[in-house]
PDB file of N, H, CA, C and O in Angstrom:
ATOM      1  N   UNK A   1      11.039  -8.473 -62.036  1.00  0.00           N
ATOM      2  CA  UNK A   1       9.638  -8.477 -60.847  1.00  0.00           C
ATOM      3  C   UNK A   1       9.488  -6.723 -60.186  1.00  0.00           C
ATOM      4  O   UNK A   1       9.983  -6.031 -59.296  1.00  0.00           O
ATOM      5  N   UNK A   2       8.306  -6.597 -61.469  1.00  0.00           N
ATOM      6  H   UNK A   2       7.904  -7.159 -62.192  1.00  0.00           H
ATOM      7  CA  UNK A   2       7.752  -5.836 -60.675  1.00  0.00           C
ATOM      8  C   UNK A   2       6.482  -5.781 -59.382  1.00  0.00           C
ATOM      9  O   UNK A   2       5.759  -6.752 -59.158  1.00  0.00           O
ATOM     10  N   UNK A   3       6.369  -4.253 -58.488  1.00  0.00           N
ATOM     11  H   UNK A   3       6.956  -3.464 -58.670  1.00  0.00           H
ATOM     12  CA  UNK A   3       6.410  -4.520 -57.587  1.00  0.00           C
ATOM     13  C   UNK A   3       4.771  -3.338 -57.211  1.00  0.00           C
ATOM     14  O   UNK A   3       4.892  -2.267 -57.804  1.00  0.00           O
ATOM     15  N   UNK A   4       3.819  -3.413 -56.620  1.00  0.00           N
ATOM     16  H   UNK A   4       3.721  -4.284 -56.137  1.00  0.00           H
ATOM     17  CA  UNK A   4       3.170  -1.881 -56.868  1.00  0.00           C
ATOM     18  C   UNK A   4       3.181  -1.221 -54.744  1.00  0.00           C
ATOM     19  O   UNK A   4       2.349  -0.571 -54.112  1.00  0.00           O
ATOM     20  N   UNK A   5       4.686  -1.894 -54.287  1.00  0.00           N
ATOM     21  H   UNK A   5       5.362  -2.422 -54.801  1.00  0.00           H
ATOM     22  CA  UNK A   5       4.765  -1.549 -53.351  1.00  0.00           C
ATOM     23  C   UNK A   5       4.385   0.374 -52.744  1.00  0.00           C
ATOM     24  O   UNK A   5       3.631   0.962 -51.968  1.00  0.00           O
ATOM     25  N   UNK A   6       5.730   0.743 -53.940  1.00  0.00           N
ATOM     26  H   UNK A   6       6.343   0.265 -54.571  1.00  0.00           H
ATOM     27  CA  UNK A   6       5.746   1.951 -53.203  1.00  0.00           C
ATOM     28  C   UNK A   6       3.825   2.603 -53.764  1.00  0.00           C
ATOM     29  O   UNK A   6       3.367   3.124 -52.747  1.00  0.00           O
ATOM     30  N   UNK A   7       3.434   2.637 -54.189  1.00  0.00           N
ATOM     31  H   UNK A   7       3.806   2.214 -55.016  1.00  0.00           H
ATOM     32  CA  UNK A   7       2.048   3.283 -55.123  1.00  0.00           C
ATOM     33  C   UNK A   7       0.981   2.157 -53.557  1.00  0.00           C
ATOM     34  O   UNK A   7       0.372   2.851 -52.743  1.00  0.00           O
ATOM     35  N   UNK A   8       0.952   1.421 -53.475  1.00  0.00           N
ATOM     36  H   UNK A   8       1.447   0.858 -54.137  1.00  0.00           H
ATOM     37  CA  UNK A   8       0.222   1.338 -52.384  1.00  0.00           C
ATOM     38  C   UNK A   8       0.368   2.188 -50.488  1.00  0.00           C
ATOM     39  O   UNK A   8      -0.311   2.986 -49.842  1.00  0.00           O
ATOM     40  N   UNK A   9       1.598   1.439 -50.273  1.00  0.00           N
ATOM     41  H   UNK A   9       2.149   0.791 -50.798  1.00  0.00           H
ATOM     42  CA  UNK A   9       2.548   2.569 -49.390  1.00  0.00           C
ATOM     43  C   UNK A   9       1.865   3.703 -49.306  1.00  0.00           C
ATOM     44  O   UNK A   9       1.305   4.030 -48.259  1.00  0.00           O
ATOM     45  N   UNK A  10       1.847   4.102 -49.907  1.00  0.00           N
ATOM     46  H   UNK A  10       2.302   3.836 -50.757  1.00  0.00           H
ATOM     47  CA  UNK A  10       2.477   5.899 -50.298  1.00  0.00           C
ATOM     48  C   UNK A  10       1.044   6.739 -50.092  1.00  0.00           C
ATOM     49  O   UNK A  10       0.906   7.824 -49.527  1.00  0.00           O
ATOM     50  N   UNK A  11      -0.329   5.621 -50.939  1.00  0.00           N
ATOM     51  H   UNK A  11      -0.217   4.740 -51.398  1.00  0.00           H
ATOM     52  CA  UNK A  11      -1.722   5.534 -50.935  1.00  0.00           C
ATOM     53  C   UNK A  11      -2.598   5.346 -49.331  1.00  0.00           C
ATOM     54  O   UNK A  11      -3.559   5.732 -48.664  1.00  0.00           O
ATOM     55  N   UNK A  12      -1.270   4.334 -49.371  1.00  0.00           N
ATOM     56  H   UNK A  12      -0.490   4.021 -49.913  1.00  0.00           H
ATOM     57  CA  UNK A  12      -1.648   3.932 -47.378  1.00  0.00           C
ATOM     58  C   UNK A  12      -1.324   5.373 -46.600  1.00  0.00           C
ATOM     59  O   UNK A  12      -1.787   5.420 -45.461  1.00  0.00           O
ATOM     60  N   UNK A  13      -0.417   6.846 -47.160  1.00  0.00           N
ATOM     61  H   UNK A  13      -0.041   6.808 -48.086  1.00  0.00           H
ATOM     62  CA  UNK A  13       0.159   7.024 -46.102  1.00  0.00           C
ATOM     63  C   UNK A  13       1.799   7.052 -45.517  1.00  0.00           C
ATOM     64  O   UNK A  13       2.309   7.948 -44.845  1.00  0.00           O
ATOM     65  N   UNK A  14       2.327   6.012 -45.910  1.00  0.00           N
ATOM     66  H   UNK A  14       1.913   5.284 -46.456  1.00  0.00           H
ATOM     67  CA  UNK A  14       2.810   5.388 -44.556  1.00  0.00           C
ATOM     68  C   UNK A  14       4.054   5.391 -45.147  1.00  0.00           C
ATOM     69  O   UNK A  14       4.081   5.182 -46.359  1.00  0.00           O
ATOM     70  N   UNK A  15       5.103   5.584 -44.557  1.00  0.00           N
ATOM     71  H   UNK A  15       5.081   5.754 -43.572  1.00  0.00           H
ATOM     72  CA  UNK A  15       6.609   5.514 -44.545  1.00  0.00           C
ATOM     73  C   UNK A  15       7.214   4.346 -44.837  1.00  0.00           C
ATOM     74  O   UNK A  15       6.553   3.337 -44.593  1.00  0.00           O
ATOM     75  N   UNK A  16       8.394   4.193 -45.338  1.00  0.00           N
ATOM     76  H   UNK A  16       8.931   5.012 -45.536  1.00  0.00           H
ATOM     77  CA  UNK A  16       8.999   3.445 -46.039  1.00  0.00           C
ATOM     78  C   UNK A  16       9.715   2.305 -44.520  1.00  0.00           C
ATOM     79  O   UNK A  16       9.985   1.107 -44.598  1.00  0.00           O
ATOM     80  N   UNK A  17       9.857   3.253 -43.227  1.00  0.00           N
ATOM     81  H   UNK A  17       9.637   4.227 -43.164  1.00  0.00           H
ATOM     82  CA  UNK A  17      10.009   2.586 -42.033  1.00  0.00           C
ATOM     83  C   UNK A  17       8.761   2.134 -42.096  1.00  0.00           C
ATOM     84  O   UNK A  17       8.481   1.115 -42.728  1.00  0.00           O
ATOM     85  N   UNK A  18       7.670   3.016 -41.292  1.00  0.00           N
ATOM     86  H   UNK A  18       7.898   3.844 -40.778  1.00  0.00           H
ATOM     87  CA  UNK A  18       6.109   2.254 -40.692  1.00  0.00           C
ATOM     88  C   UNK A  18       6.297   0.905 -41.348  1.00  0.00           C
ATOM     89  O   UNK A  18       6.503  -0.116 -40.691  1.00  0.00           O
ATOM     90  N   UNK A  19       6.196   0.945 -43.055  1.00  0.00           N
ATOM     91  H   UNK A  19       6.029   1.774 -43.588  1.00  0.00           H
ATOM     92  CA  UNK A  19       6.761  -0.384 -43.023  1.00  0.00           C
ATOM     93  C   UNK A  19       7.120  -1.345 -43.671  1.00  0.00           C
ATOM     94  O   UNK A  19       6.616  -1.954 -44.614  1.00  0.00           O
ATOM     95  N   UNK A  20       8.387  -1.494 -42.887  1.00  0.00           N
ATOM     96  H   UNK A  20       8.797  -0.999 -42.120  1.00  0.00           H
ATOM     97  CA  UNK A  20       9.261  -1.772 -42.972  1.00  0.00           C
ATOM     98  C   UNK A  20       8.849  -2.935 -41.408  1.00  0.00           C
ATOM     99  O   UNK A  20       8.530  -4.116 -41.269  1.00  0.00           O
ATOM    100  N   UNK A  21       9.074  -1.848 -40.562  1.00  0.00           N
ATOM    101  H   UNK A  21       9.333  -0.889 -40.675  1.00  0.00           H
ATOM    102  CA  UNK A  21       8.351  -1.724 -38.994  1.00  0.00           C
ATOM    103  C   UNK A  21       7.064  -2.873 -39.325  1.00  0.00           C
ATOM    104  O   UNK A  21       6.152  -2.710 -38.514  1.00  0.00           O
ATOM    105  N   UNK A  22       6.808  -3.883 -40.228  1.00  0.00           N
ATOM    106  H   UNK A  22       7.549  -4.016 -40.887  1.00  0.00           H
ATOM    107  CA  UNK A  22       5.118  -3.708 -40.013  1.00  0.00           C
ATOM    108  C   UNK A  22       5.511  -5.546 -40.627  1.00  0.00           C
ATOM    109  O   UNK A  22       5.148  -6.591 -40.086  1.00  0.00           O
ATOM    110  N   UNK A  23       6.319  -5.381 -41.854  1.00  0.00           N
ATOM    111  H   UNK A  23       6.613  -4.532 -42.293  1.00  0.00           H
ATOM    112  CA  UNK A  23       6.457  -6.023 -42.540  1.00  0.00           C
ATOM    113  C   UNK A  23       7.769  -7.615 -41.601  1.00  0.00           C
ATOM    114  O   UNK A  23       7.748  -8.842 -41.506  1.00  0.00           O
ATOM    115  N   UNK A  24       8.807  -6.289 -41.085  1.00  0.00           N
ATOM    116  H   UNK A  24       8.824  -5.292 -41.162  1.00  0.00           H
ATOM    117  CA  UNK A  24       9.417  -7.054 -39.906  1.00  0.00           C
ATOM    118  C   UNK A  24      11.347  -7.391 -40.247  1.00  0.00           C
ATOM    119  O   UNK A  24      12.293  -7.988 -39.734  1.00  0.00           O
ATOM    120  N   UNK A  25      10.883  -6.153 -41.989  1.00  0.00           N
ATOM    121  H   UNK A  25      10.115  -5.668 -42.406  1.00  0.00           H
ATOM    122  CA  UNK A  25      12.783  -5.412 -42.203  1.00  0.00           C
ATOM    123  C   UNK A  25      13.783  -4.945 -41.615  1.00  0.00           C
ATOM    124  O   UNK A  25      14.230  -4.983 -40.469  1.00  0.00           O
ATOM    125  N   UNK A  26      14.182  -4.314 -42.964  1.00  0.00           N
ATOM    126  H   UNK A  26      13.818  -4.283 -43.895  1.00  0.00           H
ATOM    127  CA  UNK A  26      15.078  -3.133 -42.554  1.00  0.00           C
ATOM    128  C   UNK A  26      14.312  -2.435 -43.591  1.00  0.00           C
ATOM    129  O   UNK A  26      13.454  -3.097 -44.175  1.00  0.00           O
ATOM    130  N   UNK A  27      14.472  -1.260 -43.903  1.00  0.00           N
ATOM    131  H   UNK A  27      15.169  -0.722 -43.429  1.00  0.00           H
ATOM    132  CA  UNK A  27      13.742   0.246 -44.616  1.00  0.00           C
ATOM    133  C   UNK A  27      15.001   0.083 -46.014  1.00  0.00           C
ATOM    134  O   UNK A  27      15.076   0.710 -47.070  1.00  0.00           O
ATOM    135  N   UNK A  28      15.636  -0.727 -45.605  1.00  0.00           N
ATOM    136  H   UNK A  28      15.576  -1.237 -44.746  1.00  0.00           H
ATOM    137  CA  UNK A  28      17.281  -0.731 -46.819  1.00  0.00           C
ATOM    138  C   UNK A  28      15.926  -1.660 -47.301  1.00  0.00           C
ATOM    139  O   UNK A  28      15.396  -1.168 -48.297  1.00  0.00           O
ATOM    140  N   UNK A  29      15.179  -3.040 -46.748  1.00  0.00           N
ATOM    141  H   UNK A  29      15.609  -3.440 -45.939  1.00  0.00           H
ATOM    142  CA  UNK A  29      14.697  -3.644 -48.061  1.00  0.00           C
ATOM    143  C   UNK A  29      14.087  -3.383 -49.387  1.00  0.00           C
ATOM    144  O   UNK A  29      14.132  -3.515 -50.611  1.00  0.00           O
ATOM    145  N   UNK A  30      13.142  -2.661 -47.725  1.00  0.00           N
ATOM    146  H   UNK A  30      13.106  -2.553 -46.732  1.00  0.00           H
ATOM    147  CA  UNK A  30      11.865  -2.327 -48.389  1.00  0.00           C
ATOM    148  C   UNK A  30      12.280  -1.202 -49.863  1.00  0.00           C
ATOM    149  O   UNK A  30      11.493  -0.876 -50.752  1.00  0.00           O
ATOM    150  N   UNK A  31      13.840  -0.769 -49.721  1.00  0.00           N
ATOM    151  H   UNK A  31      14.479  -1.034 -48.999  1.00  0.00           H
ATOM    152  CA  UNK A  31      14.292   0.447 -51.102  1.00  0.00           C
ATOM    153  C   UNK A  31      14.377   0.065 -51.985  1.00  0.00           C
ATOM    154  O   UNK A  31      13.903   0.559 -53.009  1.00  0.00           O
ATOM    155  N   UNK A  32      15.369  -1.529 -51.865  1.00  0.00           N
ATOM    156  H   UNK A  32      15.754  -1.931 -51.034  1.00  0.00           H
ATOM    157  CA  UNK A  32      15.540  -2.165 -52.485  1.00  0.00           C
ATOM    158  C   UNK A  32      14.307  -3.147 -53.267  1.00  0.00           C
ATOM    159  O   UNK A  32      14.426  -3.711 -54.355  1.00  0.00           O
ATOM    160  N   UNK A  33      13.349  -3.154 -52.541  1.00  0.00           N
ATOM    161  H   UNK A  33      13.252  -2.696 -51.658  1.00  0.00           H
ATOM    162  CA  UNK A  33      12.155  -3.419 -53.662  1.00  0.00           C
ATOM    163  C   UNK A  33      10.901  -2.483 -53.882  1.00  0.00           C
ATOM    164  O   UNK A  33       9.727  -2.846 -53.964  1.00  0.00           O
ATOM    165  N   UNK A  34      11.542  -0.846 -53.981  1.00  0.00           N
ATOM    166  H   UNK A  34      12.496  -0.552 -53.914  1.00  0.00           H
ATOM    167  CA  UNK A  34      10.542  -0.496 -54.160  1.00  0.00           C
ATOM    168  C   UNK A  34      11.508  -0.418 -55.124  1.00  0.00           C
ATOM    169  O   UNK A  34      11.071  -1.567 -55.057  1.00  0.00           O
ATOM    170  N   UNK A  35      12.128  -0.316 -55.724  1.00  0.00           N
ATOM    171  H   UNK A  35      12.483   0.618 -55.778  1.00  0.00           H
ATOM    172  CA  UNK A  35      13.530  -0.149 -57.408  1.00  0.00           C
ATOM    173  C   UNK A  35      14.138  -1.342 -57.839  1.00  0.00           C
ATOM    174  O   UNK A  35      15.182  -1.606 -58.436  1.00  0.00           O
ATOM    175  N   UNK A  36      12.812  -2.262 -57.183  1.00  0.00           N
ATOM    176  H   UNK A  36      11.964  -2.048 -56.699  1.00  0.00           H
ATOM    177  CA  UNK A  36      12.681  -3.339 -58.283  1.00  0.00           C
ATOM    178  C   UNK A  36      14.095  -4.110 -57.942  1.00  0.00           C
ATOM    179  O   UNK A  36      13.990  -5.272 -58.333  1.00  0.00           O
ATOM    180  N   UNK A  37      15.837  -3.776 -57.136  1.00  0.00           N
ATOM    181  H   UNK A  37      15.923  -2.832 -56.818  1.00  0.00           H
ATOM    182  CA  UNK A  37      16.472  -4.155 -56.519  1.00  0.00           C
ATOM    183  C   UNK A  37      17.056  -5.827 -56.020  1.00  0.00           C
ATOM    184  O   UNK A  37      18.017  -6.552 -55.761  1.00  0.00           O
ATOM    185  N   UNK A  38      15.543  -5.683 -56.151  1.00  0.00           N
ATOM    186  H   UNK A  38      14.763  -5.094 -56.362  1.00  0.00           H
ATOM    187  CA  UNK A  38      15.854  -7.365 -54.942  1.00  0.00           C
ATOM    188  C   UNK A  38      14.120  -7.955 -55.214  1.00  0.00           C
ATOM    189  O   UNK A  38      13.243  -7.244 -55.703  1.00  0.00           O
ATOM    190  N   UNK A  39      13.930  -9.362 -54.777  1.00  0.00           N
ATOM    191  H   UNK A  39      14.643  -9.940 -54.379  1.00  0.00           H
ATOM    192  CA  UNK A  39      13.136  -9.890 -54.853  1.00  0.00           C
ATOM    193  C   UNK A  39      13.316 -10.613 -53.623  1.00  0.00           C
ATOM    194  O   UNK A  39      14.282 -11.126 -53.058  1.00  0.00           O
ATOM    195  N   UNK A  40      12.048 -10.493 -53.374  1.00  0.00           N
ATOM    196  H   UNK A  40      11.263 -10.076 -53.833  1.00  0.00           H
ATOM    197  CA  UNK A  40      11.552 -11.050 -51.534  1.00  0.00           C
ATOM    198  C   UNK A  40      11.445 -12.267 -52.499  1.00  0.00           C
ATOM    199  O   UNK A  40      11.233 -12.586 -53.669  1.00  0.00           O
ATOM    200  N   UNK A  41      11.867 -12.975 -50.645  1.00  0.00           N
ATOM    201  H   UNK A  41      12.039 -12.716 -49.694  1.00  0.00           H
ATOM    202  CA  UNK A  41      11.602 -14.188 -50.295  1.00  0.00           C
ATOM    203  C   UNK A  41       9.931 -14.993 -49.898  1.00  0.00           C
ATOM    204  O   UNK A  41       9.070 -14.479 -49.183  1.00  0.00           O
ATOM    205  N   UNK A  42       9.841 -16.249 -50.543  1.00  0.00           N
ATOM    206  H   UNK A  42      10.541 -16.666 -51.123  1.00  0.00           H
ATOM    207  CA  UNK A  42       8.488 -15.703 -50.186  1.00  0.00           C
ATOM    208  C   UNK A  42       7.155 -15.412 -49.173  1.00  0.00           C
ATOM    209  O   UNK A  42       6.129 -14.806 -49.480  1.00  0.00           O
ATOM    210  N   UNK A  43       7.587 -16.206 -47.516  1.00  0.00           N
ATOM    211  H   UNK A  43       8.421 -16.698 -47.267  1.00  0.00           H
ATOM    212  CA  UNK A  43       7.620 -15.269 -46.828  1.00  0.00           C
ATOM    213  C   UNK A  43       7.537 -13.630 -46.755  1.00  0.00           C
ATOM    214  O   UNK A  43       6.635 -13.109 -46.101  1.00  0.00           O
ATOM    215  N   UNK A  44       8.452 -12.884 -47.409  1.00  0.00           N
ATOM    216  H   UNK A  44       9.185 -13.308 -47.941  1.00  0.00           H
ATOM    217  CA  UNK A  44       8.512 -12.067 -47.454  1.00  0.00           C
ATOM    218  C   UNK A  44       7.008 -11.144 -48.197  1.00  0.00           C
ATOM    219  O   UNK A  44       6.423 -10.096 -47.923  1.00  0.00           O
ATOM    220  N   UNK A  45       6.897 -11.910 -48.933  1.00  0.00           N
ATOM    221  H   UNK A  45       7.373 -12.761 -49.156  1.00  0.00           H
ATOM    222  CA  UNK A  45       6.488 -11.052 -50.090  1.00  0.00           C
ATOM    223  C   UNK A  45       4.540 -11.524 -49.703  1.00  0.00           C
ATOM    224  O   UNK A  45       3.591 -10.853 -50.106  1.00  0.00           O
ATOM    225  N   UNK A  46       4.427 -12.844 -48.832  1.00  0.00           N
ATOM    226  H   UNK A  46       5.199 -13.389 -48.505  1.00  0.00           H
ATOM    227  CA  UNK A  46       3.368 -13.088 -47.766  1.00  0.00           C
ATOM    228  C   UNK A  46       3.553 -12.360 -46.571  1.00  0.00           C
ATOM    229  O   UNK A  46       3.638 -13.411 -45.937  1.00  0.00           O
ATOM    230  N   UNK A  47       3.645 -11.791 -45.992  1.00  0.00           N
ATOM    231  H   UNK A  47       3.577 -10.937 -46.507  1.00  0.00           H
ATOM    232  CA  UNK A  47       4.092 -10.657 -45.017  1.00  0.00           C
ATOM    233  C   UNK A  47       3.146  -9.632 -45.294  1.00  0.00           C
ATOM    234  O   UNK A  47       2.010  -9.474 -44.848  1.00  0.00           O
ATOM    235  N   UNK A  48       4.306  -8.456 -46.718  1.00  0.00           N
ATOM    236  H   UNK A  48       5.230  -8.585 -47.080  1.00  0.00           H
ATOM    237  CA  UNK A  48       3.980  -7.370 -47.249  1.00  0.00           C
ATOM    238  C   UNK A  48       2.351  -7.665 -47.899  1.00  0.00           C
ATOM    239  O   UNK A  48       1.823  -6.620 -48.277  1.00  0.00           O
ATOM    240  N   UNK A  49       1.526  -8.871 -48.072  1.00  0.00           N
ATOM    241  H   UNK A  49       1.956  -9.720 -47.765  1.00  0.00           H
ATOM    242  CA  UNK A  49       0.557  -8.939 -49.000  1.00  0.00           C
ATOM    243  C   UNK A  49      -0.583  -8.717 -48.295  1.00  0.00           C
ATOM    244  O   UNK A  49      -1.660  -8.178 -48.552  1.00  0.00           O
ATOM    245  N   UNK A  50      -0.003  -9.372 -47.141  1.00  0.00           N
ATOM    246  H   UNK A  50       0.871  -9.810 -46.932  1.00  0.00           H
ATOM    247  CA  UNK A  50      -1.399  -9.116 -46.037  1.00  0.00           C
ATOM    248  C   UNK A  50      -1.429  -7.666 -45.339  1.00  0.00           C
ATOM    249  O   UNK A  50      -2.494  -7.097 -45.102  1.00  0.00           O
ATOM    250  N   UNK A  51       0.244  -6.936 -44.926  1.00  0.00           N
ATOM    251  H   UNK A  51       1.109  -7.399 -45.118  1.00  0.00           H
ATOM    252  CA  UNK A  51       0.036  -5.970 -44.733  1.00  0.00           C
ATOM    253  C   UNK A  51      -0.772  -5.279 -45.977  1.00  0.00           C
ATOM    254  O   UNK A  51      -1.310  -6.346 -46.273  1.00  0.00           O
ATOM    255  N   UNK A  52      -1.081  -4.750 -46.544  1.00  0.00           N
ATOM    256  H   UNK A  52      -0.645  -3.883 -46.304  1.00  0.00           H
ATOM    257  CA  UNK A  52      -2.048  -4.086 -47.914  1.00  0.00           C
ATOM    258  C   UNK A  52      -3.103  -5.341 -48.368  1.00  0.00           C
ATOM    259  O   UNK A  52      -3.434  -5.144 -49.537  1.00  0.00           O
ATOM    260  N   UNK A  53      -3.581  -6.265 -47.954  1.00  0.00           N
ATOM    261  H   UNK A  53      -3.312  -6.425 -47.004  1.00  0.00           H
ATOM    262  CA  UNK A  53      -4.802  -6.687 -47.350  1.00  0.00           C
ATOM    263  C   UNK A  53      -5.252  -7.144 -48.958  1.00  0.00           C
ATOM    264  O   UNK A  53      -6.367  -6.785 -49.336  1.00  0.00           O
ATOM    265  N   UNK A  54      -4.494  -7.833 -49.776  1.00  0.00           N
ATOM    266  H   UNK A  54      -3.588  -8.125 -49.469  1.00  0.00           H
ATOM    267  CA  UNK A  54      -4.401  -8.682 -51.053  1.00  0.00           C
ATOM    268  C   UNK A  54      -3.471 -10.072 -51.252  1.00  0.00           C
ATOM    269  O   UNK A  54      -2.731 -10.535 -50.384  1.00  0.00           O
ATOM    270  N   UNK A  55      -3.660 -10.573 -52.465  1.00  0.00           N
ATOM    271  H   UNK A  55      -4.261 -10.197 -53.170  1.00  0.00           H
ATOM    272  CA  UNK A  55      -2.742 -10.698 -52.565  1.00  0.00           C
ATOM    273  C   UNK A  55      -1.637 -11.325 -53.229  1.00  0.00           C
ATOM    274  O   UNK A  55      -1.313 -10.554 -54.132  1.00  0.00           O
ATOM    275  N   UNK A  56      -0.742 -12.543 -53.241  1.00  0.00           N
ATOM    276  H   UNK A  56      -1.005 -13.170 -52.507  1.00  0.00           H
ATOM    277  CA  UNK A  56       0.344 -11.811 -53.688  1.00  0.00           C
ATOM    278  C   UNK A  56       0.556 -11.090 -55.691  1.00  0.00           C
ATOM    279  O   UNK A  56       0.945 -10.184 -56.429  1.00  0.00           O
ATOM    280  N   UNK A  57      -0.084 -12.421 -55.563  1.00  0.00           N
ATOM    281  H   UNK A  57      -0.400 -13.157 -54.964  1.00  0.00           H
ATOM    282  CA  UNK A  57       0.170 -12.607 -57.134  1.00  0.00           C
ATOM    283  C   UNK A  57      -0.460 -10.160 -57.910  1.00  0.00           C
ATOM    284  O   UNK A  57      -0.141  -9.526 -58.916  1.00  0.00           O
ATOM    285  N   UNK A  58      -1.385  -9.795 -56.638  1.00  0.00           N
ATOM    286  H   UNK A  58      -1.645 -10.310 -55.821  1.00  0.00           H
ATOM    287  CA  UNK A  58      -1.608  -8.178 -57.035  1.00  0.00           C
ATOM    288  C   UNK A  58      -0.829  -7.740 -55.950  1.00  0.00           C
ATOM    289  O   UNK A  58      -1.500  -7.378 -54.983  1.00  0.00           O
ATOM    290  N   UNK A  59       0.704  -7.649 -55.796  1.00  0.00           N
ATOM    291  H   UNK A  59       1.249  -7.943 -56.582  1.00  0.00           H
ATOM    292  CA  UNK A  59       1.249  -7.512 -54.868  1.00  0.00           C
ATOM    293  C   UNK A  59       2.687  -7.179 -56.002  1.00  0.00           C
ATOM    294  O   UNK A  59       2.997  -6.100 -56.508  1.00  0.00           O
ATOM    295  N   UNK A  60       3.135  -8.071 -56.096  1.00  0.00           N
ATOM    296  H   UNK A  60       2.882  -8.947 -55.685  1.00  0.00           H
ATOM    297  CA  UNK A  60       3.973  -8.565 -57.246  1.00  0.00           C
ATOM    298  C   UNK A  60       3.810  -8.800 -58.920  1.00  0.00           C
ATOM    299  O   UNK A  60       3.865 -10.009 -59.148  1.00  0.00           O
ATOM    300  N   UNK A  61       3.641  -8.076 -60.044  1.00  0.00           N
ATOM    301  H   UNK A  61       3.596  -7.094 -59.859  1.00  0.00           H
ATOM    302  CA  UNK A  61       3.784  -9.211 -61.152  1.00  0.00           C
ATOM    303  C   UNK A  61       4.886  -9.201 -61.408  1.00  0.00           C
ATOM    304  O   UNK A  61       5.844  -8.518 -61.047  1.00  0.00           O
ATOM    305  N   UNK A  62       4.687 -10.328 -62.336  1.00  0.00           N
ATOM    306  H   UNK A  62       3.908 -10.883 -62.630  1.00  0.00           H
ATOM    307  CA  UNK A  62       5.769 -11.258 -62.242  1.00  0.00           C
ATOM    308  C   UNK A  62       6.185 -11.498 -63.672  1.00  0.00           C
ATOM    309  O   UNK A  62       6.124 -12.550 -64.309  1.00  0.00           O
ATOM    310  N   UNK A  63       6.709 -10.070 -64.126  1.00  0.00           N
ATOM    311  H   UNK A  63       6.759  -9.215 -63.609  1.00  0.00           H
ATOM    312  CA  UNK A  63       6.854 -10.646 -66.615  1.00  0.00           C
ATOM    313  C   UNK A  63       6.451 -11.639 -67.491  1.00  0.00           C
ATOM    314  O   UNK A  63       6.878 -12.785 -67.629  1.00  0.00           O
ATOM    315  N   UNK A  64       5.670 -11.109 -67.999  1.00  0.00           N
ATOM    316  H   UNK A  64       5.323 -10.178 -67.886  1.00  0.00           H
ATOM    317  CA  UNK A  64       5.973 -11.812 -69.089  1.00  0.00           C
ATOM    318  C   UNK A  64       7.115 -12.125 -69.714  1.00  0.00           C
ATOM    319  O   UNK A  64       8.281 -11.771 -69.543  1.00  0.00           O
ATOM    320  N   UNK A  65       6.391 -13.109 -70.741  1.00  0.00           N
ATOM    321  H   UNK A  65       5.443 -13.396 -70.880  1.00  0.00           H
ATOM    322  CA  UNK A  65       7.494 -13.481 -70.981  1.00  0.00           C
ATOM    323  C   UNK A  65       9.362 -14.724 -70.697  1.00  0.00           C
ATOM    324  O   UNK A  65      10.391 -15.150 -71.221  1.00  0.00           O
ATOM    325  N   UNK A  66       8.796 -14.692 -69.877  1.00  0.00           N
ATOM    326  H   UNK A  66       7.960 -14.346 -69.451  1.00  0.00           H
ATOM    327  CA  UNK A  66      10.596 -15.142 -68.520  1.00  0.00           C
ATOM    328  C   UNK A  66      10.481 -15.604 -67.107  1.00  0.00           C
ATOM    329  O   UNK A  66       9.649 -15.937 -66.263  1.00  0.00           O
ATOM    330  N   UNK A  67      11.414 -15.487 -67.248  1.00  0.00           N
ATOM    331  H   UNK A  67      12.090 -15.216 -67.933  1.00  0.00           H
ATOM    332  CA  UNK A  67      11.546 -15.548 -65.299  1.00  0.00           C
ATOM    333  C   UNK A  67      12.864 -14.734 -65.462  1.00  0.00           C
ATOM    334  O   UNK A  67      13.727 -14.620 -66.332  1.00  0.00           O
ATOM    335  N   UNK A  68      12.607 -14.189 -64.150  1.00  0.00           N
ATOM    336  H   UNK A  68      11.906 -14.282 -63.443  1.00  0.00           H
ATOM    337  CA  UNK A  68      13.095 -13.664 -63.566  1.00  0.00           C
ATOM    338  C   UNK A  68      14.612 -14.079 -62.186  1.00  0.00           C
ATOM    339  O   UNK A  68      14.528 -14.065 -60.958  1.00  0.00           O
ATOM    340  N   UNK A  69      15.952 -14.431 -63.163  1.00  0.00           N
ATOM    341  H   UNK A  69      16.020 -14.443 -64.160  1.00  0.00           H
ATOM    342  CA  UNK A  69      16.957 -15.082 -62.246  1.00  0.00           C
ATOM    343  C   UNK A  69      17.638 -14.393 -61.685  1.00  0.00           C
ATOM    344  O   UNK A  69      18.274 -15.193 -60.999  1.00  0.00           O
ATOM    345  N   UNK A  70      18.177 -12.966 -61.340  1.00  0.00           N
ATOM    346  H   UNK A  70      17.660 -12.316 -61.898  1.00  0.00           H
ATOM    347  CA  UNK A  70      18.533 -11.925 -60.609  1.00  0.00           C
ATOM    348  C   UNK A  70      17.590 -12.048 -58.802  1.00  0.00           C
ATOM    349  O   UNK A  70      17.772 -11.179 -57.950  1.00  0.00           O
TER     350      UNK A  70
END
């Protein structure tokens, strides 16, 4: 699963630490999400989408052609 977290965070002038605080997670979680090494829970995806005032679907992009079981 791809996401636009880094792009949107940087556009907003936010640090990883600031985004983590707004979402209620650790900076390491944000780092893992931005690198694509971690898929968020639906609750975390919802929280992050609210930070950027957009839909989950616009923030997290499911790759076409299959599931991501990682």
